[in-house]
C-alpha positions as CSV (number, residue, x, y, z in Angstrom):
1,M,62.9,105.2,135.1
2,P,64.8,105.9,132.4
3,V,67.5,109.0,132.5
4,K,65.5,112.4,131.2
5,Y,68.2,115.5,130.9
6,P,67.2,119.3,130.4
7,S,67.6,119.4,126.9
8,I,68.3,123.4,126.8
9,I,71.0,123.3,129.9
10,T,72.8,120.4,128.4
11,G,72.7,122.0,125.4
12,I,74.1,125.1,126.1
13,C,76.7,123.3,127.8
14,L,77.8,121.2,125.7
15,S,77.7,123.4,122.8
16,G,80.0,125.7,124.8
17,L,82.6,123.1,126.1
18,F,83.0,122.0,122.1
19,V,82.7,125.9,121.2
20,L,85.8,126.5,123.7
21,G,87.4,123.1,122.8
22,W,87.7,123.9,119.2
23,L,88.9,127.9,120.0
24,V,92.1,127.1,122.3
25,Y,93.0,124.4,120.2
26,Y,92.8,125.8,116.7
27,P,95.9,127.2,116.4
28,G,97.9,124.2,116.8
29,L,95.9,123.2,113.5
30,S,99.0,124.5,111.8
31,G,102.0,122.1,112.9
32,Q,103.3,119.3,111.6
33,F,104.1,115.7,111.9
34,L,106.8,114.9,114.4
35,L,108.3,111.6,115.4
36,D,106.3,108.0,116.0
37,D,104.2,109.9,113.2
38,Y,106.9,109.2,110.7
39,A,106.9,105.5,112.1
40,N,103.4,104.4,111.9
41,L,101.5,106.9,109.2
42,P,104.0,106.0,106.1
43,A,102.1,102.7,106.2
44,L,99.6,104.7,104.1
45,G,101.8,104.3,101.2
46,A,103.2,101.1,101.9
47,Y,101.7,99.3,99.1
48,G,99.6,102.1,97.2
49,P,97.0,104.1,97.4
50,I,94.5,102.4,99.7
51,D,91.6,102.4,97.0
52,N,90.6,98.3,97.1
53,W,90.1,95.7,98.9
54,E,93.8,94.1,99.1
55,N,95.4,97.3,99.7
56,L,92.7,98.3,102.8
57,Q,93.4,94.6,104.3
58,L,97.1,94.6,103.8
59,Y,97.3,97.9,105.4
60,L,95.1,97.1,108.8
61,S,96.8,94.1,109.3
62,G,100.8,95.7,109.2
63,G,100.3,97.9,112.1
64,I,103.8,97.8,114.5
65,A,102.2,100.1,117.4
66,G,101.6,97.1,119.5
67,P,100.2,93.8,120.2
68,T,97.2,93.9,118.5
69,G,98.7,96.6,115.4
70,R,95.5,98.5,116.8
71,P,93.4,97.9,113.1
72,L,91.0,100.2,114.3
73,A,93.0,103.4,114.7
74,L,94.8,102.6,111.4
75,L,91.4,102.8,109.9
76,S,90.7,106.1,111.3
77,F,93.7,107.7,109.7
78,L,92.1,106.7,106.5
79,I,89.4,109.6,107.0
80,D,92.1,112.3,106.4
81,A,94.5,110.5,104.3
82,H,94.5,107.2,101.6
83,N,98.1,107.7,100.5
84,W,101.9,109.2,102.0
85,P,103.2,111.4,102.0
86,A,99.9,113.3,103.0
87,N,98.9,116.3,104.8
88,P,99.0,117.0,108.6
89,F,96.4,119.4,108.8
90,P,93.6,117.2,108.4
91,F,94.7,114.2,110.4
92,K,94.9,117.1,113.2
93,R,91.3,118.6,112.7
94,T,90.1,115.1,113.6
95,N,92.4,114.5,116.4
96,I,91.1,117.6,117.3
97,L,87.3,116.8,117.1
98,L,87.7,112.9,118.5
99,H,88.9,115.1,121.5
100,L,85.5,117.3,121.9
101,V,83.8,114.2,121.3
102,N,85.3,112.4,124.0
103,G,84.6,115.7,126.0
104,C,80.5,115.1,125.6
105,L,81.0,111.9,126.4
106,L,82.9,112.1,129.3
107,F,79.9,115.2,130.3
108,W,77.6,112.5,130.1
109,L,79.4,109.9,131.9
110,A,80.2,112.4,134.6
111,T,76.5,113.5,134.5
112,Q,75.1,110.3,135.1
113,L,77.7,110.0,138.4
114,L,76.9,113.0,140.4
115,M,73.0,112.0,139.5
116,H,73.6,108.7,141.2
117,Y,75.4,110.0,144.2
118,H,72.7,112.7,145.0
119,Q,70.3,110.6,144.1
120,E,68.8,112.5,141.8
121,A,66.1,111.5,138.9
122,I,67.0,113.9,136.6
123,P,69.9,116.4,137.0
124,G,69.5,119.5,139.0
125,K,71.0,122.7,138.2
126,R,74.0,122.4,140.6
127,T,74.9,118.5,138.7
128,V,75.0,120.2,135.3
129,I,77.2,123.0,136.5
130,A,79.5,120.5,138.6
131,A,79.4,117.8,135.3
132,T,80.3,120.7,132.9
133,A,83.1,122.0,135.4
134,A,84.8,118.3,135.4
135,T,84.6,118.3,131.6
136,A,85.5,121.7,130.9
137,L,89.4,121.2,133.4
138,W,89.9,117.4,131.8
139,L,89.2,118.7,127.7
140,L,91.1,122.2,128.7
141,N,93.7,120.7,130.5
142,P,96.9,122.2,129.0
143,Y,98.7,119.0,129.9
144,L,96.5,116.8,126.8
145,V,97.7,119.7,124.1
146,S,100.4,116.7,123.3
147,T,98.1,114.2,123.1
148,T,95.3,116.0,121.3
149,L,98.1,117.3,118.8
150,Y,100.5,114.6,118.2
151,V,99.2,113.0,115.2
152,V,100.2,108.8,116.3
153,Q,98.2,109.7,119.9
154,R,94.9,109.4,117.4
155,M,95.5,105.5,119.1
156,T,94.7,107.0,122.8
157,E,91.6,109.0,121.7
158,L,90.0,106.5,120.2
159,S,90.7,103.8,122.5
160,A,89.5,106.5,125.6
161,L,86.6,107.3,123.1
162,F,85.1,104.0,123.4
163,V,86.2,103.3,127.2
164,I,84.1,106.5,128.3
165,L,81.8,105.0,125.9
166,G,81.4,101.7,127.5
167,L,82.0,103.4,131.3
168,A,78.6,105.5,130.3
169,G,76.8,102.9,129.1
170,Y,77.6,101.0,132.0
171,V,76.8,103.6,134.3
172,H,73.4,103.7,132.8
173,G,72.5,100.3,132.8
174,R,73.8,100.3,136.6
175,I,71.2,102.8,137.4
176,L,68.4,100.8,135.4
177,F,69.0,97.5,136.7
178,K,67.3,99.1,140.2
179,D,63.7,99.3,138.5
180,R,64.5,97.6,135.0
181,P,66.6,94.6,135.8
182,R,66.5,93.1,132.5
183,R,67.2,96.5,130.4
184,G,70.1,97.0,133.0
185,Y,71.7,93.7,131.9
186,L,71.8,95.1,128.2
187,W,73.4,98.2,128.5
188,M,76.1,96.6,131.2
189,S,77.0,93.5,129.3
190,L,77.1,95.5,125.5
191,S,79.2,98.8,126.9
192,L,81.5,96.3,129.0
193,S,82.1,94.4,125.7
194,G,81.7,96.0,123.3
195,G,83.3,99.1,124.3
196,T,86.5,96.6,125.2
197,L,87.0,95.3,122.0
198,L,86.5,98.4,120.0
199,A,89.0,100.3,122.6
200,V,91.7,97.0,122.3
201,L,91.6,97.1,118.5
202,S,92.6,101.3,119.0
203,K,95.3,100.6,121.8
204,E,95.8,97.9,124.1
205,N,95.5,99.6,127.7
206,G,91.3,99.8,126.1
207,I,91.4,96.1,128.6
208,L,91.3,98.4,131.5
209,L,87.8,99.4,131.1
210,P,86.4,96.5,133.2
211,L,89.1,97.5,136.2
212,L,87.4,101.0,135.6
213,A,84.2,100.0,135.5
214,L,84.7,97.5,138.8
215,V,86.1,100.4,140.5
216,I,83.0,102.9,139.9
217,D,81.1,99.7,141.6
218,F,83.6,99.8,144.3
219,S,83.2,103.5,144.7
220,L,79.6,104.2,144.0
221,F,77.3,101.6,143.9
222,N,78.0,99.5,146.5
223,K,76.1,97.2,148.4
224,R,75.9,99.1,151.5
225,V,74.4,102.7,149.9
226,Y,72.9,100.9,147.0
227,Q,70.2,98.3,146.7
228,G,70.0,96.3,143.2
229,Q,72.7,94.4,142.8
230,P,73.7,92.3,139.7
231,N,74.1,88.3,140.4
232,T,77.4,87.6,141.3
233,I,77.9,85.1,138.3
234,W,77.2,88.4,136.1
235,K,79.9,90.0,137.7
236,W,82.3,87.4,137.6
237,L,82.0,87.2,134.0
238,F,81.7,90.9,133.0
239,L,83.4,92.7,135.9
240,R,85.9,90.4,138.1
241,L,87.0,88.3,135.6
242,P,87.8,91.0,132.8
243,A,89.4,93.6,135.2
244,L,92.2,90.9,135.9
245,L,93.2,90.3,132.3
246,P,96.1,92.7,132.8
247,F,97.5,91.4,135.6
248,A,96.9,87.6,133.9
249,Y,99.1,88.6,131.1
250,F,101.7,90.3,133.1
251,T,101.8,86.7,135.0
252,V,101.9,84.8,131.4
253,H,104.2,86.8,130.0
254,W,106.7,88.0,132.4
255,H,109.9,86.1,131.2
256,G,109.3,88.3,128.4
257,I,108.8,91.3,130.3
258,L,112.3,90.9,132.0
259,A,114.3,90.4,128.8
260,G,112.4,93.5,127.2
261,Y,114.4,95.2,129.5
262,H,117.7,94.1,128.2
263,G,117.7,96.8,126.0
264,R,116.8,99.1,128.5
265,G,118.7,101.4,130.6
266,F,117.5,100.5,133.8
267,D,115.8,97.6,135.4
268,L,112.4,96.4,136.6
269,Y,113.2,97.5,140.3
270,Q,114.4,100.8,138.9
271,R,111.3,101.4,136.6
272,L,108.3,100.7,140.0
273,L,110.8,102.8,142.4
274,T,111.2,105.8,139.1
275,E,107.2,105.4,138.2
276,S,106.5,106.3,142.1
277,R,108.0,109.8,141.4
278,I,106.6,110.1,138.3
279,L,102.9,109.8,138.8
280,W,103.0,112.5,141.6
281,D,104.8,114.8,138.8
282,Y,101.8,113.6,136.1
283,L,99.3,114.5,139.1
284,Y,101.0,118.2,139.4
285,Q,101.6,118.5,136.2
286,L,97.7,117.6,135.7
287,F,96.0,120.1,138.1
288,I,98.9,123.1,137.8
289,P,98.8,124.9,134.6
290,H,102.0,125.0,133.2
291,L,102.6,127.5,130.0
292,H,105.5,124.9,128.6
293,T,106.6,121.5,129.8
294,R,109.2,119.2,128.4
295,G,106.4,117.5,125.5
296,L,108.1,114.5,124.0
297,F,111.2,114.3,125.1
298,H,111.6,112.3,128.5
299,D,114.9,110.7,127.7
300,S,116.8,112.7,130.4
301,Y,114.2,111.9,133.5
302,P,116.9,111.1,136.4
303,L,115.9,107.8,137.5
304,S,116.1,106.0,141.2
305,T,118.3,103.5,141.2
306,G,117.4,103.4,144.8
307,L,115.1,104.3,147.7
308,L,117.3,106.8,148.9
309,A,118.6,107.6,145.6
310,P,117.3,110.3,144.8
311,A,115.4,111.0,148.1
312,T,112.5,112.2,146.9
313,T,111.7,108.1,145.7
314,I,111.0,107.0,149.4
315,L,109.1,109.9,149.8
316,S,107.0,109.2,146.8
317,L,106.2,105.6,147.4
318,A,105.4,106.6,150.5
319,G,103.0,109.6,149.5
320,L,101.7,107.1,147.2
321,A,100.2,104.6,149.8
322,I,99.0,107.2,152.1
323,L,97.3,108.6,149.4
324,L,95.8,105.3,148.2
325,T,95.4,103.9,151.9
326,G,93.3,107.8,151.7
327,A,91.1,106.6,149.1
328,L,90.1,103.7,150.1
329,A,89.6,105.1,153.5
330,L,87.1,108.0,152.3
331,R,85.0,105.4,150.7
332,K,81.7,105.9,152.8
333,R,82.0,109.4,153.2
334,Y,83.7,111.1,150.3
335,P,83.3,108.9,147.6
336,L,83.6,110.9,144.5
337,V,87.5,111.5,145.9
338,T,87.7,107.3,145.6
339,L,86.5,107.2,142.9
340,S,88.5,109.5,140.9
341,L,91.5,108.5,142.8
342,L,91.5,104.7,142.4
343,V,90.1,105.6,137.8
344,F,93.3,107.7,138.0
345,F,95.5,104.8,139.4
346,A,93.7,101.6,137.8
347,G,94.0,103.8,134.2
348,H,98.1,103.3,134.9
349,V,98.2,99.7,135.5
350,L,99.6,98.8,131.9
351,E,101.6,102.3,131.2
352,S,102.8,103.0,134.5
353,T,104.3,99.5,136.2
354,V,106.2,96.6,135.0
355,I,105.9,96.2,131.4
356,P,109.4,97.4,129.7
357,L,108.5,100.7,128.3
358,E,110.0,104.0,128.4
359,L,109.5,106.0,131.8
360,Y,107.5,108.8,130.9
361,F,105.0,109.8,128.5
362,E,102.6,113.0,128.3
363,H,99.0,110.9,126.8
364,R,99.5,108.4,129.1
365,N,97.5,110.8,131.3
366,Y,94.8,111.5,128.9
367,L,92.4,108.0,130.1
368,P,93.3,108.1,133.9
369,S,92.3,111.6,134.1
370,I,89.0,111.9,133.4
371,L,87.4,111.8,136.6
372,L,89.7,113.4,138.3
373,F,88.8,117.0,138.6
374,L,85.1,115.6,139.6
375,P,85.3,115.5,143.2
376,I,86.4,119.4,143.2
377,A,84.2,120.4,140.6
378,D,81.2,119.1,142.8
379,W,82.3,120.7,145.8
380,L,82.6,124.0,144.0
381,A,78.9,123.8,142.4
382,R,77.8,123.2,146.1
383,Q,79.0,126.0,147.8
384,Q,76.7,127.5,150.1
385,Y,77.4,130.9,148.4
386,S,77.2,129.1,145.1
387,Q,78.5,132.4,143.8
388,R,81.6,132.2,145.0
389,G,82.0,128.1,143.6
390,L,80.5,129.2,139.9
391,I,83.5,132.4,140.1
392,G,86.3,129.5,141.6
393,I,85.0,127.0,138.6
394,S,85.2,130.2,136.3
395,V,88.9,131.4,137.1
396,L,89.3,127.9,136.8
397,V,88.4,127.6,133.2
398,M,89.6,130.3,131.8
399,L,92.8,129.8,133.5
400,F,93.0,126.3,132.0
401,S,91.4,127.4,128.6
402,L,94.7,130.3,128.6
403,F,97.5,128.5,129.1
404,T,95.9,125.7,126.3
405,W,95.1,127.9,124.0
406,Q,99.4,129.3,124.3
407,R,100.2,125.8,124.2
408,S,98.3,125.6,121.4
409,T,99.7,128.1,119.5
410,L,103.4,126.8,120.2
411,W,102.3,123.3,118.4
412,G,101.6,125.0,115.3
413,N,105.1,126.2,115.1
414,Q,106.9,123.7,114.8
415,T,110.8,125.2,115.0
416,Q,109.6,127.0,117.8
417,L,108.3,123.8,119.7
418,L,111.5,122.0,118.7
419,L,113.6,124.6,119.7
420,T,111.7,125.0,123.5
421,W,111.7,121.5,124.3
422,A,115.9,121.8,123.2
423,M,115.5,124.5,126.1
424,A,114.1,122.8,128.7
425,N,115.3,119.6,128.5
426,P,119.3,120.4,127.9
427,D,120.3,116.7,129.3
428,S,117.7,115.0,126.5
429,T,119.9,113.8,123.4
430,R,116.4,113.5,121.8
431,A,115.8,117.0,122.0
432,Q,118.9,118.0,120.8
433,T,119.5,116.0,118.0
434,S,115.8,116.9,116.5
435,A,116.2,120.6,117.2
436,T,119.4,120.1,115.1
437,D,117.4,119.2,112.2
438,E,115.4,121.9,112.4
439,L,118.2,124.6,112.2
440,S,119.9,122.1,109.7
441,R,116.6,122.4,107.8
442,L,116.4,126.0,107.9
443,G,120.1,126.4,107.2
444,A,121.6,127.8,110.4
445,Y,124.9,125.3,110.4
446,H,126.3,127.6,112.9
447,I,123.4,127.8,115.6
448,A,122.6,124.1,114.9
449,K,127.2,123.4,115.6
450,S,127.3,125.8,118.6
451,N,123.5,124.2,120.2
452,L,125.5,119.8,119.5
453,D,128.8,121.1,120.6
454,Q,127.4,122.9,124.2
455,A,125.0,119.5,124.8
456,I,128.5,117.5,123.4
457,A,130.0,119.1,126.3
458,R,127.9,118.3,129.1
459,E,127.9,114.8,127.5
460,P,131.2,114.2,126.0
461,E,130.3,110.0,125.4
462,N,127.3,110.4,124.0
463,I,127.6,109.1,120.5
464,T,124.5,109.8,119.6
465,L,125.3,113.6,119.4
466,Q,128.3,112.7,118.1
467,L,127.0,111.1,115.2
468,R,124.9,113.9,114.9
469,R,127.3,116.5,114.5
470,L,129.1,114.6,112.3
471,L,126.1,114.3,110.1
472,L,126.0,118.3,110.2
473,N,129.6,118.6,109.2
474,I,128.8,116.1,106.4
475,N,125.8,118.1,105.4
476,H,127.3,121.7,105.8
477,H,130.5,120.2,103.9
478,R,132.3,120.8,107.3
479,F,133.7,117.6,107.5
480,S,137.0,117.2,110.8
481,Q,138.5,114.0,109.8
482,Q,140.2,114.8,113.6
483,E,136.6,114.8,114.9
484,F,135.6,111.3,112.7
485,S,138.3,109.5,114.4
486,G,137.4,110.3,118.0
487,L,134.0,109.1,117.3
488,L,135.5,105.8,115.5
489,R,137.3,105.1,119.1
490,L,134.3,106.3,121.2
491,G,132.0,104.1,119.2
492,Q,134.2,101.2,119.8
493,S,133.9,101.4,123.6
494,K,130.6,103.4,124.8
495,P,127.1,102.2,124.3
496,Y,124.8,103.8,121.8
497,E,120.8,104.4,122.3
498,F,118.2,102.5,119.1
499,R,117.9,106.3,117.8
500,A,121.5,106.3,116.7
501,F,120.7,104.1,113.8
502,Q,118.1,106.5,111.9
503,L,121.4,108.8,112.4
504,L,123.1,105.8,111.4
505,K,121.0,105.4,108.4
506,Q,121.2,109.0,107.1
507,I,124.9,109.5,107.2
508,A,124.9,105.9,104.7
509,L,122.8,107.8,102.3
510,T,124.5,111.1,102.2
511,A,127.9,109.0,101.8
512,K,126.2,107.2,99.0
513,N,124.9,110.0,97.4
514,G,128.4,111.6,97.5
515,A,127.7,115.3,97.9
516,N,130.5,115.2,100.5
517,K,133.6,114.4,98.5
518,S,135.4,114.3,102.0
519,F,132.8,111.1,103.5
520,G,132.0,108.6,101.2
521,S,130.9,104.9,101.3
522,H,134.4,104.2,102.6
523,Q,133.9,106.1,105.8
524,A,130.9,105.4,106.6
525,L,131.7,101.4,106.2
526,T,134.6,102.3,108.7
527,L,132.4,103.9,110.9
528,L,129.9,101.0,110.6
529,Q,132.2,98.3,111.6
530,A,134.0,100.6,114.1
531,L,130.2,100.5,116.3
532,E,130.6,96.6,115.2
533,K,133.6,96.0,117.6
534,N,131.7,97.0,120.5
535,P,130.9,94.9,122.4
536,K,127.4,96.3,123.4
537,A,127.0,96.6,119.5
538,G,122.9,97.1,119.1
539,D,121.9,97.0,122.9
540,G,118.3,96.3,122.9
541,T,118.0,95.9,118.7
542,G,117.8,92.6,118.6
543,P,121.5,92.7,119.5
544,D,122.5,94.1,115.7
545,H,119.9,93.2,113.1
546,L,119.6,97.4,111.9
547,L,123.5,97.5,112.4
548,Q,124.1,94.7,109.7
549,H,121.5,95.8,107.3
550,L,123.2,99.3,107.2
551,I,127.3,97.2,107.0
552,G,125.5,94.8,104.3
553,I,124.6,97.9,102.1
554,E,127.5,99.4,102.9
555,L,129.3,96.2,101.6
556,L,127.2,95.9,98.6
557,S,128.0,100.0,97.3
558,E,131.9,98.8,97.1
559,G,131.1,95.6,95.0
560,K,131.5,93.1,97.7
561,V,128.3,90.8,97.4
562,S,128.9,88.0,99.5
563,L,130.1,89.9,102.8
564,A,127.0,91.6,101.9
565,L,125.2,89.0,101.8
566,A,126.9,87.8,104.8
567,A,125.7,91.0,106.6
568,F,121.8,90.9,105.6
569,Q,121.8,87.0,106.8
570,R,123.3,87.9,110.4
571,S,120.6,90.9,110.3
572,L,118.2,88.1,109.8
573,K,119.2,85.9,112.5
574,S,120.3,88.6,115.1
575,R,116.0,90.0,114.7
576,P,114.3,87.5,112.0
577,S,111.9,89.8,110.3
578,A,109.9,88.7,106.7
579,D,109.8,93.1,105.8
580,A,113.6,93.3,106.4
581,G,114.4,90.6,104.2
582,M,112.0,91.5,101.4
583,Q,113.5,94.7,101.4
584,Q,117.6,92.9,101.8
585,V,116.4,91.5,98.6
586,A,115.2,94.2,96.7
587,I,118.4,95.9,97.4
588,L,120.6,92.6,96.3
589,A,118.4,92.5,93.1
590,T,119.1,95.9,92.4
591,A,122.3,95.9,92.6
592,G,122.7,92.6,90.2
593,A,123.2,90.1,92.9
594,D,120.4,88.1,91.5
595,K,122.1,84.9,93.2
596,Q,122.6,86.3,96.6
597,A,119.3,87.2,96.4
598,L,118.0,84.4,96.0
599,V,119.3,82.8,98.9
600,L,118.5,85.5,100.9
601,L,114.8,85.1,99.7
602,D,115.0,81.7,100.9
603,E,116.1,82.5,104.0
604,V,113.2,84.8,104.0
605,A,110.5,82.1,103.3
606,L,112.2,79.9,106.1
607,I,111.2,82.8,108.3
608,L,107.4,82.4,107.1
609,R,107.5,78.7,107.2
610,R,108.7,78.2,110.8
611,H,106.9,81.7,111.9
612,K,109.7,83.5,113.3
613,D,108.3,87.3,112.8
614,H,105.3,86.9,115.5
615,R,104.0,90.5,114.3
616,L,102.8,89.5,110.9
617,S,99.4,88.6,110.6
618,A,97.7,85.6,108.3
619,K,96.8,88.1,105.6
620,K,100.7,89.4,105.7
621,I,101.9,86.2,105.9
622,A,99.8,85.0,102.6
623,F,100.4,88.1,100.9
624,L,104.7,87.6,101.2
625,K,104.2,84.5,100.0
626,S,103.3,85.4,97.0
627,E,105.9,87.8,97.0
628,I,108.3,85.4,97.1
629,Q,106.8,83.8,94.5
630,R,106.7,86.4,91.9
631,I,109.9,87.8,92.8
632,R,112.0,84.2,92.6
633,Q,109.7,83.9,89.3
634,E,110.9,87.3,88.3
635,I,115.0,86.9,88.9
636,I,115.0,83.5,87.4
637,K,113.2,85.2,84.3
638,D,115.7,88.0,84.1
639,Q,118.5,85.5,84.9
640,K,117.9,83.5,81.9
641,K,117.2,86.8,80.2
642,Y,120.4,87.7,80.9
643,S,122.8,84.7,79.9
644,N,120.9,84.5,76.6
645,I,121.9,88.2,76.2
646,K,125.4,87.0,76.3
647,K,125.3,83.9,74.5
648,K,124.1,85.8,70.9
649,P,126.5,86.1,68.2
650,T,127.5,89.6,68.1
651,I,129.1,91.0,64.6
652,N,132.6,91.4,65.9
653,D,131.9,86.9,66.0
């Protein structure tokens, strides 16, 4: 029989969760865009307002966040704006609403799992209470605030939405299968295939849906306790083979994965060791609420370089082995515990194992933690003395709500947020530079300078911090030749990270504007050429395409057109990028270097013809090819026009 829900109880629980979730997140609506928001959202205006079919196609096919381009997530941003720059309020509002919808879907999933586990035809009072508590502890968990209020993590939320929806549909079909196999097959097949497709188009870890469904099948629907199994062929087609896709990806792209570590400060072995400690930190943060965390800055997280460096590494590995072994051993007696732990670990298969991503991010727990609180909630709801269980649930929900509200309030105040993260991460280069940016924006030069000086005292060879201090001093007319000379010496020998290029770009732009007479284009070029001499120049950037791009711009500003063209060519050779090439063509053409612009335009055409820029979609390639033709014709037309003007006789003739 189809599952029937007592509508009144369910409605009250869902309404209560929705309202409470909105209230605790409401203070965060006043926050601003942050960090990677500025790398992804400007695409809303890259081709002009998205008010026609052609611009929409170009926008959706131009995603840079992952291998798929995440077009569904990009489409969701159009709910909030069709152009850039935009107001952050509607983006954050949509993020919060998506989080609340995910909570409602999780309630449906948790209710079905508990009904099956307790063999209920309709959900009893304790099942509804347990499902509500498990959902509330996830929905109101303060550790998920950074996912919900960080606009660009819409991608994570939307992918999780389709995964949860797919899992709920799968479980519904699995329950139906015993008495109505045809309908069960339909529900399961559509939920797994459709949910996976939509989730992957939002973010790549949506590919984990079949693996998570397989975990549910293993934990709760095994043959010993549940009669009525789908046939083996169906299981292989819809569960087992799709669940192996992430591991197949690792195998096929293994050499590319290893190559990705060349630009990191750690290797595969060190990453795996460090992730063992990070997983425990994730669990700790999820179960023990905190007013503040490190936020978005984890570049200073201590690396594990060996089993005993630090000593907690081997303890973490042993602990994970015990936890996994225990989860498997408890399957018959405590299947909900098995389910919650295996879903958590399976959810981290992509982002916390071999792929050379950054080590630590809070948003990676959004999907893996969906069932983490189910065993606790069920145990509390079914205590012999139910009042004690209800009190325990109420205390936990209130505590989580309070901490989430407090953290949302902090996210609603950008200045306080960035300064708090800087204090929480004294060794994080990104935290300190972000705090400096904010203090500089507010005109608090001396505080910003003091903050940077302290950070540099801790890391005197950190080029990124030195560059930020240089930019600060230039903007506030405090340029020091002595500090600049020290930076030049440092830049020729010490490694620097990818994000330093954003600072170099700002420094070059400031020099070009001539706001500070003590620091002009010549000094900017001197700095860039000093960094060019560094044997590790541009480590991890292709290796130095951005550095050569900036050098080309500065050379052009000094009238050295041929040298500028050579720098742009080195940039494209380092990392073939049609978009970067078109930008460089525009820079040359604007400066009147038509001949050099045409030469570079031919090189961009060659990149497209040989398919060297693998990030481009077919639609984008076609658009760029037409742009190349149009720009070439315009440059040639301008050349002829200029030539005719020179030949035209004047009065003096």
